[in-house]
Residue frames relative to the residue before (quaternion, step in Angstrom):
aa qw qx qy qz dx dy dz
M 1.0000 0.0000 0.0000 0.0000 0.00 0.00 0.00
N 0.4979 -0.6446 0.4941 0.3040 3.55 -0.98 0.85
R 0.5730 -0.6252 0.4064 0.3400 3.59 -1.03 0.76
T 0.7868 0.3268 -0.1803 0.4915 3.61 1.03 -0.61
M 0.8315 0.0200 0.0226 0.5547 3.60 1.05 -0.62
D 0.2348 -0.7118 0.6411 0.1645 3.54 -1.08 0.77
S 0.3270 -0.7975 0.4721 0.1849 3.58 -0.23 1.29
R 0.5998 0.5700 -0.3724 0.4203 3.57 1.12 -0.52
L 0.7609 0.3543 -0.1841 0.5114 3.54 1.03 -0.77
G 0.3404 -0.7464 0.5033 0.2715 3.56 1.16 -0.52
L 0.5718 0.5764 -0.3760 0.4466 3.56 1.22 0.50
S 0.4610 -0.6554 0.5158 0.3032 3.55 -1.06 0.71
V 0.6252 -0.5300 0.4124 0.3976 3.54 -1.22 0.47
A 0.6285 0.5457 -0.3380 0.4393 3.59 0.97 -0.84
T 0.6594 0.5055 -0.3120 0.4607 3.59 0.97 -0.84
I 0.6533 0.5098 -0.3132 0.4638 3.57 0.94 -0.91
C 0.6737 0.4956 -0.2961 0.4614 3.58 0.88 -0.95
S 0.6124 0.5534 -0.3437 0.4479 3.56 1.05 -0.77
R 0.6836 0.4905 -0.2895 0.4563 3.56 0.90 -0.92
L 0.7043 0.4380 -0.2523 0.4984 3.55 1.17 -0.60
G 0.4362 -0.6921 0.4631 0.3411 3.60 1.23 -0.19
V 0.4687 0.6664 -0.4336 0.3850 3.57 1.11 0.76
L 0.4398 -0.7005 0.4985 0.2596 3.57 -0.95 0.89
T 0.2438 -0.6893 0.6516 0.2023 3.55 -1.20 0.61
M 0.7400 -0.2159 0.1539 0.6182 3.60 0.62 -1.13
L 0.4307 -0.7269 0.4760 0.2439 3.55 -0.78 1.02
K 0.0214 -0.8054 0.5919 -0.0230 3.55 -0.82 1.08
A 0.8109 0.0842 -0.0199 0.5788 3.60 1.16 -0.46
I 0.1449 -0.7510 0.6355 0.1055 3.53 -1.27 0.51
V 0.1645 -0.7575 0.6269 0.0781 3.54 -0.91 1.00
F 0.1685 -0.8058 0.5652 0.0534 3.56 -0.87 0.99
D 0.4302 -0.5771 0.6190 0.3141 3.49 -1.32 0.50
M 0.4346 -0.7082 0.4821 0.2776 3.62 -1.17 0.29
D 0.7739 0.3462 -0.2077 0.4880 3.62 0.31 -1.21
G 0.8187 0.1889 -0.1637 0.5170 3.56 -0.76 1.05
T 0.7061 0.3942 -0.2460 0.5343 3.57 1.31 -0.11
I 0.7773 0.1799 -0.0770 0.5979 3.57 0.87 -1.04
T 0.7799 0.2160 -0.1070 0.5776 3.58 0.98 -0.87
V 0.6067 -0.5521 0.4275 0.3798 3.55 -1.23 0.55
L 0.4488 -0.7047 0.4848 0.2585 3.57 -0.86 0.99
K 0.0738 0.8120 -0.5708 0.0965 3.57 -0.45 1.25
L 0.4376 0.6959 -0.4635 0.3308 3.58 1.25 0.00
P 0.3816 -0.7040 0.5440 0.2507 3.61 -0.97 0.80
L 0.1328 -0.8699 0.4682 0.0798 3.54 0.59 1.20
E 0.6499 0.5134 -0.3359 0.4486 3.59 0.92 -0.79
A 0.6495 0.5013 -0.3149 0.4772 3.58 1.00 -0.79
M 0.6478 0.5144 -0.3173 0.4638 3.58 1.01 -0.77
R 0.6458 0.5010 -0.3158 0.4818 3.59 1.00 -0.78
R 0.6527 0.5169 -0.3083 0.4601 3.56 0.99 -0.87
D 0.6921 0.4775 -0.2836 0.4611 3.58 0.88 -0.91
T 0.5819 0.5630 -0.3719 0.4540 3.58 1.15 -0.57
K 0.6846 0.4688 -0.2801 0.4828 3.57 0.84 -0.98
K 0.6407 0.5447 -0.3213 0.4354 3.57 0.95 -0.91
Y 0.6532 0.5200 -0.3173 0.4497 3.58 0.96 -0.86
Y 0.7078 0.4584 -0.2835 0.4567 3.59 0.76 -0.99
I 0.6094 0.5323 -0.3500 0.4720 3.59 1.08 -0.65
S 0.6443 0.5269 -0.3217 0.4513 3.60 1.01 -0.79
R 0.6875 0.4614 -0.2714 0.4907 3.58 1.22 -0.49
G 0.7085 -0.4867 0.2496 0.4459 3.57 1.29 0.09
F 0.4640 0.6677 -0.4667 0.3479 3.60 1.21 0.05
P 0.4852 -0.6768 0.4636 0.3027 3.64 -0.85 0.92
H 0.4396 -0.7432 0.4352 0.2549 3.58 -0.51 1.17
D 0.6628 0.5295 -0.3190 0.4226 3.59 1.07 -0.65
Q 0.5911 0.5668 -0.3754 0.4341 3.60 1.26 -0.02
F 0.5837 0.5195 -0.3819 0.4936 3.55 1.30 -0.08
E 0.2471 -0.7407 0.6054 0.1544 3.54 -1.16 0.71
T 0.6481 -0.5299 0.3762 0.3971 3.55 -1.17 0.54
S 0.6947 0.4975 -0.2674 0.4454 3.56 1.04 -0.81
D 0.4959 0.6689 -0.4345 0.3433 3.62 1.21 -0.24
G 0.2263 -0.7615 0.5956 0.1192 3.53 -0.95 0.97
I 0.7801 -0.3186 0.2361 0.4839 3.55 -1.28 -0.29
S 0.7092 0.4718 -0.2714 0.4481 3.57 0.79 -1.00
S 0.6962 0.4607 -0.2917 0.4668 3.59 0.83 -0.92
S 0.6201 0.5280 -0.3439 0.4673 3.60 1.05 -0.68
T 0.6592 0.5044 -0.3013 0.4693 3.56 0.98 -0.88
G 0.6413 0.5276 -0.3239 0.4533 3.58 0.99 -0.78
K 0.6519 0.5024 -0.3074 0.4777 3.57 0.97 -0.85
A 0.6588 0.5141 -0.3104 0.4532 3.56 0.94 -0.91
R 0.6431 0.5276 -0.3286 0.4472 3.58 0.90 -0.86
N 0.6696 0.4987 -0.3029 0.4596 3.57 0.84 -0.95
Y 0.6622 0.5173 -0.3075 0.4464 3.57 0.96 -0.88
F 0.7178 0.4611 -0.2753 0.4430 3.57 0.71 -1.03
L 0.6727 0.4856 -0.3103 0.4640 3.60 0.94 -0.80
A 0.6663 0.4835 -0.2987 0.4829 3.58 1.18 -0.54
N 0.7433 0.3796 -0.2081 0.5100 3.57 1.25 -0.25
G 0.7906 -0.4165 0.1638 0.4180 3.52 0.87 1.03
Y 0.5472 0.6019 -0.4161 0.4063 3.59 1.21 -0.02
S 0.3970 -0.7119 0.5279 0.2385 3.57 -1.06 0.75
E 0.6668 -0.4690 0.3815 0.4357 3.56 -1.30 0.16
D 0.6268 0.5316 -0.3358 0.4603 3.59 1.06 -0.72
D 0.6138 0.5328 -0.3415 0.4720 3.58 1.06 -0.77
W 0.6752 0.4995 -0.2922 0.4573 3.54 0.91 -0.94
K 0.6424 0.5260 -0.3291 0.4499 3.59 0.94 -0.83
K 0.6214 0.5281 -0.3415 0.4673 3.58 1.08 -0.68
M 0.6493 0.5006 -0.3129 0.4794 3.58 0.98 -0.83
E 0.6228 0.5440 -0.3314 0.4542 3.58 1.00 -0.82
S 0.6553 0.5167 -0.3052 0.4588 3.55 0.97 -0.89
E 0.6590 0.4986 -0.3051 0.4733 3.57 0.97 -0.85
M 0.6462 0.5094 -0.3107 0.4759 3.57 1.04 -0.81
D 0.6190 0.5501 -0.3340 0.4502 3.57 1.04 -0.78
T 0.6291 0.5365 -0.3269 0.4578 3.58 1.03 -0.78
I 0.6434 0.5211 -0.3140 0.4647 3.57 1.01 -0.85
L 0.6797 0.4834 -0.2890 0.4699 3.58 0.88 -0.94
S 0.6494 0.5326 -0.3159 0.4414 3.58 0.96 -0.88
R 0.6021 0.5549 -0.3578 0.4489 3.57 1.10 -0.65
H 0.6558 0.4938 -0.3035 0.4838 3.58 0.91 -0.90
E 0.6781 0.5069 -0.2898 0.4464 3.57 0.87 -0.99
G 0.6389 0.5469 -0.3207 0.4357 3.55 1.03 -0.80
F 0.6420 0.5118 -0.3181 0.4740 3.56 1.01 -0.82
A 0.6780 0.4921 -0.2909 0.4620 3.59 0.94 -0.89
A 0.6429 0.5667 -0.3209 0.4032 3.59 1.03 -0.81
V 0.5471 0.6372 -0.3932 0.3741 3.58 1.15 -0.56
N 0.7833 0.2841 -0.1407 0.5348 3.57 1.05 -0.79
A 0.2228 0.8156 -0.5083 0.1635 3.59 1.13 0.59
S 0.0616 0.7758 -0.6266 0.0415 3.56 -1.13 0.71
E 0.4893 -0.6543 0.4813 0.3176 3.56 -1.11 0.60
I 0.5158 -0.5545 0.5304 0.3810 3.52 -1.25 0.43
E 0.5866 -0.6382 0.3577 0.3474 3.57 -0.74 1.07
G 0.8473 0.1689 -0.1537 0.4795 3.54 -0.82 1.08
S 0.4594 0.7245 -0.4403 0.2649 3.59 1.22 -0.19
L 0.6987 0.4645 -0.2957 0.4567 3.61 0.86 -0.83
D 0.5831 0.5513 -0.3747 0.4644 3.59 1.14 -0.51
I 0.6518 0.5070 -0.3075 0.4728 3.56 1.03 -0.80
I 0.6284 0.5232 -0.3362 0.4672 3.58 0.99 -0.80
K 0.6302 0.5356 -0.3346 0.4517 3.59 0.99 -0.80
K 0.6624 0.5012 -0.3067 0.4646 3.59 0.94 -0.86
I 0.6204 0.5312 -0.3350 0.4698 3.57 1.09 -0.71
R 0.6779 0.4812 -0.2850 0.4771 3.56 0.97 -0.86
D 0.6120 0.5852 -0.3459 0.4042 3.58 1.08 -0.70
V 0.6912 0.4376 -0.2902 0.4965 3.61 1.16 -0.43
G 0.6627 -0.5682 0.2821 0.3981 3.56 1.27 0.34
L 0.5026 0.6439 -0.4360 0.3778 3.59 1.24 0.17
K 0.4059 -0.6789 0.5533 0.2612 3.56 -1.09 0.72
T 0.1308 -0.7940 0.5901 0.0661 3.57 -1.14 0.62
A 0.0088 0.7841 -0.6199 0.0275 3.54 -1.17 0.67
I 0.2781 -0.7146 0.6090 0.2026 3.53 -1.36 0.26
L 0.0350 -0.7440 0.6663 0.0363 3.54 -1.14 0.79
T 0.0488 0.8167 -0.5670 0.0957 3.56 -0.45 1.24
N 0.4376 -0.6735 0.5265 0.2788 3.55 -1.20 0.54
N 0.4079 0.6748 -0.4891 0.3729 3.58 1.27 0.16
G 0.4749 -0.6403 0.5151 0.3147 3.54 -1.25 0.38
R 0.6738 -0.5144 0.3556 0.3936 3.55 -1.27 0.37
P 0.6332 0.5359 -0.3694 0.4188 3.68 0.86 -0.75
A 0.6644 0.4895 -0.3095 0.4724 3.60 0.95 -0.84
L 0.6341 0.5298 -0.3347 0.4530 3.58 0.97 -0.81
D 0.6341 0.5372 -0.3378 0.4419 3.58 0.94 -0.83
K 0.6370 0.5098 -0.3251 0.4782 3.59 1.07 -0.72
I 0.6480 0.5201 -0.3138 0.4595 3.56 1.00 -0.84
L 0.6474 0.5359 -0.3150 0.4410 3.58 1.01 -0.83
E 0.5922 0.5641 -0.3632 0.4463 3.58 1.19 -0.44
Q 0.7496 0.3913 -0.1939 0.4974 3.58 1.19 -0.56
I 0.7811 0.2017 -0.0899 0.5841 3.57 1.11 -0.72
P 0.3756 -0.7689 0.4704 0.2153 3.64 -0.64 1.04
L 0.0150 0.8428 -0.5370 0.0335 3.58 0.70 1.06
G 0.6175 0.5963 -0.3418 0.3824 3.56 1.02 -0.80
E 0.6380 0.5402 -0.3242 0.4429 3.59 1.17 -0.54
H 0.7528 0.4259 -0.1874 0.4656 3.56 1.21 -0.50
F 0.7531 0.3358 -0.1881 0.5336 3.58 1.26 -0.14
D 0.5105 -0.6580 0.4657 0.2991 3.56 -1.03 0.83
L 0.7828 -0.1010 0.0479 0.6121 3.56 1.14 -0.60
I 0.1646 -0.7569 0.6259 0.0906 3.54 -1.28 0.53
H 0.0604 -0.8065 0.5881 0.0002 3.56 -0.66 1.13
T 0.2193 -0.7461 0.6174 0.1188 3.54 -1.05 0.88
R 0.7050 -0.4180 0.3153 0.4785 3.58 -1.23 -0.14
H 0.6229 0.5539 -0.3450 0.4314 3.59 1.18 -0.39
E 0.6916 0.4087 -0.2863 0.5222 3.60 1.24 -0.25
S 0.6281 0.5430 -0.3318 0.4479 3.56 1.24 -0.36
P 0.5404 -0.6171 0.4510 0.3519 3.62 -0.97 0.78
K 0.7549 -0.0590 0.0484 0.6514 3.56 1.11 -0.81
P 0.4682 -0.6937 0.4627 0.2925 3.61 -0.93 0.81
K 0.6496 -0.4599 0.4074 0.4478 3.56 -1.29 0.19
P 0.5398 -0.0602 -0.8384 -0.0455 1.72 -2.15 1.28
Y 0.4121 0.6807 -0.5043 0.3354 3.61 1.19 0.23
P 0.5034 -0.6900 0.4371 0.2820 3.61 -1.08 0.67
D 0.4462 0.7582 -0.4187 0.2251 3.58 1.26 -0.44
G 0.6737 0.5120 -0.3033 0.4381 3.57 0.89 -0.92
L 0.6602 0.5035 -0.3051 0.4663 3.57 0.95 -0.85
L 0.6520 0.5101 -0.3151 0.4641 3.56 0.99 -0.82
K 0.6483 0.5110 -0.3176 0.4666 3.57 1.03 -0.78
V 0.6516 0.5111 -0.3139 0.4644 3.58 0.93 -0.88
S 0.6414 0.5248 -0.3247 0.4557 3.59 0.93 -0.88
S 0.6528 0.5200 -0.3070 0.4574 3.55 0.96 -0.91
E 0.6960 0.4730 -0.2807 0.4615 3.58 0.89 -0.91
L 0.6372 0.4969 -0.3258 0.4909 3.59 1.19 -0.48
G 0.4221 -0.7293 0.4432 0.3057 3.57 1.25 -0.33
V 0.5741 0.5677 -0.3890 0.4436 3.58 1.12 0.68
D 0.5035 -0.6179 0.5129 0.3187 3.52 -1.27 0.51
E 0.6309 -0.5488 0.3834 0.3922 3.57 -1.19 0.49
S 0.6581 0.5017 -0.3084 0.4691 3.61 1.17 -0.49
E 0.6787 0.4698 -0.2803 0.4900 3.59 1.30 0.00
V 0.6948 0.4241 -0.2515 0.5236 3.57 1.29 0.20
V 0.1951 -0.7404 0.6318 0.1207 3.54 -1.26 0.60
F 0.2293 -0.7388 0.6118 0.1654 3.56 -1.15 0.65
V 0.1478 -0.7902 0.5933 0.0408 3.56 -0.84 1.06
G 0.2162 0.7909 -0.5483 0.1648 3.58 -0.74 1.03
D 0.4461 -0.7118 0.4939 0.2246 3.53 -1.33 0.29
A 0.7104 0.4703 -0.2394 0.4656 3.59 1.25 -0.12
L 0.6450 -0.5334 0.3908 0.3830 3.54 -1.27 0.46
I 0.6542 0.5135 -0.3278 0.4482 3.59 1.00 -0.75
D 0.5686 0.5718 -0.3865 0.4475 3.59 1.20 -0.43
G 0.6670 0.4968 -0.2912 0.4728 3.54 0.97 -0.89
A 0.6475 0.5239 -0.3182 0.4529 3.57 0.99 -0.84
A 0.6585 0.5100 -0.3105 0.4581 3.58 0.93 -0.88
A 0.6648 0.5062 -0.3056 0.4564 3.58 0.92 -0.89
T 0.6499 0.5219 -0.3172 0.4524 3.57 0.92 -0.90
R 0.6848 0.4844 -0.2846 0.4642 3.57 0.89 -0.91
A 0.6854 0.4728 -0.2791 0.4783 3.58 1.14 -0.62
G 0.4350 -0.6947 0.4647 0.3349 3.59 1.23 -0.27
I 0.5105 0.6257 -0.4061 0.4277 3.54 1.21 0.69
E 0.5088 -0.6504 0.4650 0.3190 3.58 -0.96 0.83
F 0.2075 -0.7869 0.5753 0.0819 3.56 -1.00 0.92
W 0.0893 -0.7508 0.6532 0.0401 3.53 -0.99 1.00
G 0.2540 -0.7920 0.5396 0.1306 3.56 -0.77 1.03
V 0.1205 -0.7424 0.6496 0.1113 3.53 -1.31 0.46
S 0.3128 -0.7771 0.5210 0.1635 3.57 -0.77 1.05
T 0.3656 0.7441 -0.4702 0.3027 3.56 1.00 0.91
G 0.6788 0.4593 -0.2844 0.4974 3.58 1.29 0.02
E 0.8042 -0.3012 0.2246 0.4605 3.54 -0.87 -0.99
T 0.6960 0.4933 -0.2568 0.4542 3.61 1.24 -0.20
S 0.4534 -0.6992 0.4881 0.2594 3.56 -0.95 0.92
S 0.6614 -0.5005 0.3807 0.4088 3.55 -1.27 0.37
E 0.6382 0.5424 -0.3267 0.4380 3.57 0.94 -0.88
K 0.6837 0.4805 -0.2856 0.4691 3.57 0.89 -0.92
L 0.6291 0.5343 -0.3383 0.4520 3.59 1.06 -0.69
Y 0.6233 0.5097 -0.3380 0.4873 3.58 1.04 -0.71
E 0.6497 0.5149 -0.3126 0.4637 3.57 0.98 -0.84
A 0.6661 0.5015 -0.2917 0.4687 3.58 1.17 -0.61
G 0.6902 -0.5164 0.2698 0.4292 3.57 1.27 0.09
A 0.4153 0.7205 -0.4738 0.2896 3.59 1.23 0.08
S 0.3413 -0.7207 0.5649 0.2120 3.57 -1.01 0.85
K 0.7619 0.0861 -0.0554 0.6395 3.55 1.28 -0.48
V 0.0795 -0.7674 0.6327 0.0669 3.57 -1.19 0.58
F 0.1189 -0.8035 0.5830 0.0193 3.56 -0.89 1.01
T 0.4767 -0.6671 0.4928 0.2912 3.55 -1.18 0.55
S 0.7867 0.0566 -0.0477 0.6129 3.57 1.29 -0.23
L 0.6520 -0.5175 0.3785 0.4048 3.56 -1.28 0.17
S 0.4855 0.6494 -0.4452 0.3800 3.60 1.21 -0.21
G 0.6445 0.5162 -0.3103 0.4711 3.55 1.05 -0.76
V 0.6105 0.5429 -0.3393 0.4663 3.56 1.11 -0.72
L 0.6301 0.5404 -0.3294 0.4499 3.58 0.99 -0.85
E 0.6736 0.4935 -0.3015 0.4602 3.58 0.83 -0.95
A 0.6764 0.4868 -0.2932 0.4686 3.58 0.92 -0.90
A 0.6392 0.5301 -0.3234 0.4537 3.57 1.05 -0.77
L 0.6442 0.5168 -0.3212 0.4634 3.58 0.97 -0.82
D 0.6524 0.5026 -0.3092 0.4755 3.57 1.02 -0.80
A 0.7052 0.4845 -0.2709 0.4411 3.57 0.83 -1.04
S 0.6463 0.5425 -0.3289 0.4241 3.58 1.03 -0.74
R 0.6628 0.4931 -0.3008 0.4764 3.58 1.24 -0.37
E 0.6923 0.5044 -0.2628 0.4442 3.54 1.23 -0.42
T 0.1217 -0.7347 0.6569 0.1178 3.53 -1.29 0.45
L 0.6449 -0.5375 0.3731 0.3950 3.51 -1.23 0.49
């Protein structure tokens, strides 16, 4: 295949690699926040439970939820159910707003005691020192992030930080990653997404972006590989080494 164009397909190598989730040359790294950059303190089980509880209180059949359903999958099931049973988009948006308030309450409590994973910001600085762009994409809401920014100087280390309130759709949908990549000015084949959760892997796969896992949150290395990770590290130090190697390479 030609380095710039496959004449049989009429597609650039960058486009093909993007669709396959393959790096051409690394120019940017997007990070999840909780469990990746900051210590995971969110009461995730309580948040998942309250998500299901809310939708059930509005009429969603409780037996249609599975134990494994998280916030995003529960919300997706609820949306499909309500819109298929006579609810309007405006009705759904109202429910979304009420659900957002519930999640923001949990996030706000956790944000009060936010702390970085030891050494994480030093590693981000080293990544930036070699010319790579950096960003955060989190499913946290903006109010919680603002509280975290009062305690941890994330803004000094990232070109942009997007929450679920800036993303068209939160992870595991690819929309947020695609928007962040666009705003960073990089192709999907020139960026890696680093995260600790299954929804991080799902979002990256759907966006055609390479996913590197870190087992610093709630998910094991094995599960991260199953979620689509091409590499899994026990800490961000491994991400730094891989980033330095990848930034020197071209396809």
